[in-house]
Structures are given as structure tokens and as C-alpha cells.
LOPAKOL-830231 format. One line per 8 residues: their letters; for each residue x negated, z negated, y negated of N, C-alpha, C. Coordinates in steps of 0.05 Angstrom, whole numbers, always signed. Example, Ala and Ser with C-alpha at 12.3 -4.5 7.8 and 13.67 -1.06 7.14 Angstrom:
BEGIN
as> -264,-156,+114,-246,-156,+90,-264,-156,+66 ~ -257,-142,+45,-273,-143,+21,-258,-157,-1 $
This chain:
BEGIN
xxxxxxxx> -3573,-561,-1332,-3580,-532,-1312,-3593,-508,-1325 ~ -3599,-510,-1349,-3602,-483,-1366,-3628,-486,-1365 ~ -3645,-500,-1362,-3678,-494,-1351,-3687,-484,-1330 ~ -3658,-484,-1305,-3658,-484,-1273,-3632,-471,-1276 ~ -3638,-438,-1277,-3608,-426,-1276,-3609,-413,-1252 ~ -3593,-400,-1233,-3586,-401,-1211,-3597,-377,-1205 ~ -3613,-365,-1184,-3632,-349,-1177,-3657,-341,-1187 ~ -3658,-371,-1209,-3698,-368,-1222,-3715,-378,-1201 $
xxxxxxxx> -3744,-377,-1218,-3760,-396,-1195,-3758,-424,-1197 ~ -3749,-432,-1219,-3749,-461,-1229,-3726,-480,-1211 ~ -3698,-452,-1211,-3684,-465,-1192,-3691,-474,-1161 ~ -3706,-448,-1153,-3715,-453,-1124,-3731,-485,-1125 ~ -3742,-474,-1143,-3767,-501,-1149,-3761,-529,-1144 ~ -3742,-535,-1162,-3714,-560,-1170,-3710,-569,-1146 ~ -3693,-551,-1127,-3679,-553,-1101,-3694,-557,-1079 ~ -3714,-545,-1080,-3737,-555,-1055,-3747,-585,-1073 $
xxxxxxxx> -3764,-593,-1088,-3761,-616,-1098,-3741,-636,-1092 ~ -3719,-626,-1099,-3695,-652,-1101,-3689,-652,-1067 ~ -3695,-630,-1049,-3684,-631,-1020,-3696,-645,-1007 ~ -3726,-645,-1013,-3751,-670,-997,-3742,-687,-1012 ~ -3744,-704,-1029,-3743,-729,-1038,-3708,-744,-1032 ~ -3686,-728,-1026,-3669,-740,-1012,-3667,-739,-988 ~ -3688,-724,-971,-3703,-732,-937,-3712,-747,-943 ~ -3730,-758,-957,-3752,-769,-953,-3739,-799,-960 $
xxxxxxxx> -3714,-793,-976,-3708,-823,-990,-3697,-845,-968 ~ -3677,-820,-952,-3661,-822,-935,-3680,-837,-909 ~ -3700,-833,-904,-3709,-846,-884,-3720,-863,-902 ~ -3722,-877,-918,-3730,-908,-927,-3713,-925,-928 ~ -3690,-903,-938,-3648,-923,-941,-3647,-935,-918 ~ -3653,-920,-887,-3644,-920,-875,-3668,-946,-845 ~ -3694,-949,-859,-3707,-963,-861,-3731,-955,-836 ~ -3726,-931,-837,-3741,-920,-815,-3771,-914,-819 $
xxxxxxxx> -3777,-919,-844,-3806,-930,-854,-3808,-952,-879 ~ -3826,-970,-870,-3825,-1000,-882,-3830,-994,-916 ~ -3812,-1014,-930,-3804,-1008,-954,-3832,-1000,-972 ~ -3853,-1026,-963,-3872,-1033,-985,-3898,-1006,-982 ~ -3895,-988,-950,-3911,-961,-953,-3900,-947,-964 ~ -3881,-941,-958,-3867,-920,-972,-3870,-921,-1005 ~ -3862,-943,-1011,-3861,-944,-1043,-3895,-945,-1055 ~ -3910,-948,-1042,-3934,-957,-1044,-3942,-920,-1051 $
xxxxxxxx> -3928,-900,-1044,-3943,-879,-1035,-3912,-859,-1045 ~ -3903,-875,-1063,-3882,-853,-1065,-3871,-854,-1091 ~ -3898,-855,-1106,-3892,-848,-1142,-3875,-832,-1152 ~ -3879,-802,-1139,-3865,-774,-1156,-3842,-779,-1140 ~ -3838,-784,-1121,-3805,-787,-1106,-3794,-808,-1138 ~ -3805,-829,-1143,-3788,-838,-1169,-3792,-836,-1190 ~ -3809,-806,-1202,-3814,-795,-1214,-3782,-772,-1214 ~ -3796,-755,-1197,-3763,-747,-1196,-3734,-756,-1201 $
xxxxxxxx> -3726,-776,-1187,-3703,-798,-1193,-3702,-802,-1220 ~ -3723,-812,-1228,-3724,-819,-1257,-3710,-789,-1282 ~ -3724,-774,-1268,-3724,-738,-1283,-3688,-737,-1281 ~ -3672,-742,-1256,-3647,-734,-1266,-3620,-758,-1266 ~ -3637,-783,-1259,-3617,-804,-1268,-3596,-797,-1278 ~ -3592,-791,-1305,-3571,-782,-1316,-3562,-764,-1310 ~ -3574,-743,-1298,-3555,-720,-1298,-3535,-722,-1275 ~ -3548,-748,-1261,-3520,-740,-1232,-3498,-737,-1230 $
xxxxxxxx> -3477,-758,-1254,-3449,-753,-1267,-3441,-715,-1255 ~ -3453,-710,-1286,-3450,-686,-1279,-3462,-664,-1260 ~ -3477,-671,-1240,-3491,-659,-1221,-3469,-659,-1198 ~ -3451,-683,-1201,-3434,-689,-1176,-3405,-685,-1182 ~ -3404,-677,-1216,-3377,-663,-1219,-3376,-638,-1208 ~ -3406,-627,-1213,-3404,-598,-1216,-3399,-601,-1181 ~ -3416,-595,-1169,-3408,-596,-1132,-3389,-609,-1128 ~ -3376,-628,-1141,-3346,-636,-1132,-3360,-649,-1098 $
xxxxxxxx> -3377,-677,-1109,-3379,-684,-1083,-3404,-712,-1103 ~ -3386,-727,-1091,-3397,-749,-1101,-3413,-763,-1092 ~ -3425,-758,-1064,-3458,-766,-1054,-3472,-756,-1067 ~ -3471,-732,-1080,-3496,-712,-1083,-3525,-730,-1095 ~ -3534,-725,-1082,-3567,-737,-1084,-3570,-771,-1083 ~ -3554,-778,-1065,-3539,-805,-1072,-3567,-822,-1052 ~ -3577,-806,-1039,-3600,-835,-1020,-3632,-830,-1039 ~ -3632,-806,-1056,-3645,-807,-1080,-3640,-831,-1105 $
xxxxxxxx> -3620,-830,-1104,-3607,-851,-1127,-3619,-880,-1109 ~ -3609,-879,-1090,-3612,-916,-1076,-3640,-916,-1085 ~ -3653,-905,-1065,-3690,-905,-1066,-3694,-919,-1098 ~ -3690,-897,-1113,-3701,-898,-1139,-3698,-921,-1155 ~ -3666,-931,-1150,-3659,-959,-1158,-3674,-975,-1141 ~ -3678,-979,-1113,-3694,-994,-1108,-3723,-1000,-1114 ~ -3737,-974,-1123,-3767,-973,-1122,-3760,-974,-1149 ~ -3738,-976,-1167,-3752,-991,-1195,-3756,-1017,-1196 $
xxxxxxxx> -3732,-1032,-1174,-3729,-1068,-1175,-3762,-1069,-1166 ~ -3769,-1062,-1147,-3795,-1063,-1128,-3823,-1060,-1152 ~ -3820,-1041,-1165,-3842,-1037,-1189,-3833,-1059,-1201 ~ -3822,-1064,-1220,-3816,-1087,-1233,-3824,-1113,-1225 ~ -3820,-1121,-1207,-3830,-1144,-1190,-3862,-1146,-1194 ~ -3867,-1119,-1175,-3902,-1119,-1182,-3911,-1115,-1200 ~ -3904,-1102,-1226,-3915,-1099,-1253,-3890,-1104,-1276 ~ -3883,-1117,-1292,-3859,-1126,-1302,-3872,-1099,-1314 $
xxxxxxxx> -3846,-1093,-1330,-3847,-1071,-1356,-3862,-1040,-1357 ~ -3878,-1040,-1337,-3877,-1015,-1317,-3863,-986,-1327 ~ -3837,-1000,-1316,-3822,-969,-1316,-3812,-956,-1345 ~ -3814,-988,-1367,-3804,-978,-1396,-3830,-965,-1400 ~ -3849,-974,-1397,-3876,-975,-1412,-3875,-927,-1394 ~ -3875,-933,-1377,-3870,-897,-1369,-3857,-880,-1380 ~ -3835,-887,-1376,-3809,-880,-1390,-3822,-873,-1414 ~ -3824,-886,-1436,-3835,-881,-1470,-3860,-868,-1472 $
xxxxxxxx> -3873,-876,-1443,-3899,-860,-1442,-3892,-822,-1450 ~ -3876,-829,-1420,-3871,-795,-1408,-3853,-775,-1441 ~ -3839,-792,-1449,-3825,-794,-1475,-3830,-779,-1494 ~ -3857,-792,-1502,-3878,-791,-1522,-3886,-764,-1515 ~ -3894,-761,-1501,-3917,-740,-1490,-3895,-707,-1488 ~ -3872,-719,-1475,-3858,-694,-1480,-3849,-682,-1512 ~ -3843,-704,-1526,-3834,-704,-1554,-3870,-677,-1565 ~ -3884,-692,-1561,-3909,-676,-1571,-3915,-647,-1562 $
xx> -3897,-641,-1547,-3909,-614,-1541,-3880,-588,-1550 ~ -3864,-605,-1562,-3838,-594,-1574,-3854,-584,-1599 $
């Protein structure tokens, strides 16, 4: 949370992005939109989930709410299975690629 400290523009952007994808994921998780249609068009949502997935336990503890970003997590896990079924190895390759590019910036 240091990179997105409260009151900062980064914090506002983070909250807006997470809030949007939490809501969109909730629609998909409840079956209000076809999974194939949603997953084909929700790559950004998966990247958002993937970016915070390791932070979820700390975020939930901080907010004292075990359900914080639960819709996004459920969607992300389901989408990962869907991606791997369609393109085996893609998720691992994407994660490695992102990690390599981020490390090159440091």
C-alpha cells in the first residue's frame, strides 16, 4: 500500500480500478453474463486480479473483512482455468513476461 498511500492519486486510481472489476466480476460470477463472452473481453480484469492476488490476505486483514475483493478473486481463478484450457502455458508465460519487463525498468 506504500505505492498507493491514502490520499494519493495512485490510491484513487487503484480504488476505482479494483472497485470496477469487483463489480464486473460479480456480474459474471452470478451468471448475469455468459462466461465465454466475459472472459474473451476481460483480459484487463484478469491482469488486475493477478496483480493483487498475493496481496489479498494482507488486504483482508487490513480491512478486517474476509470477503474483500472476493468477487475479483473468484473471477480471476475461474478465468485462469479458462485461459489454460484454451492456451496451455499462457498464464505462466504472461506472468514471467510481466516480471521480466518490470525488472528491466528497475
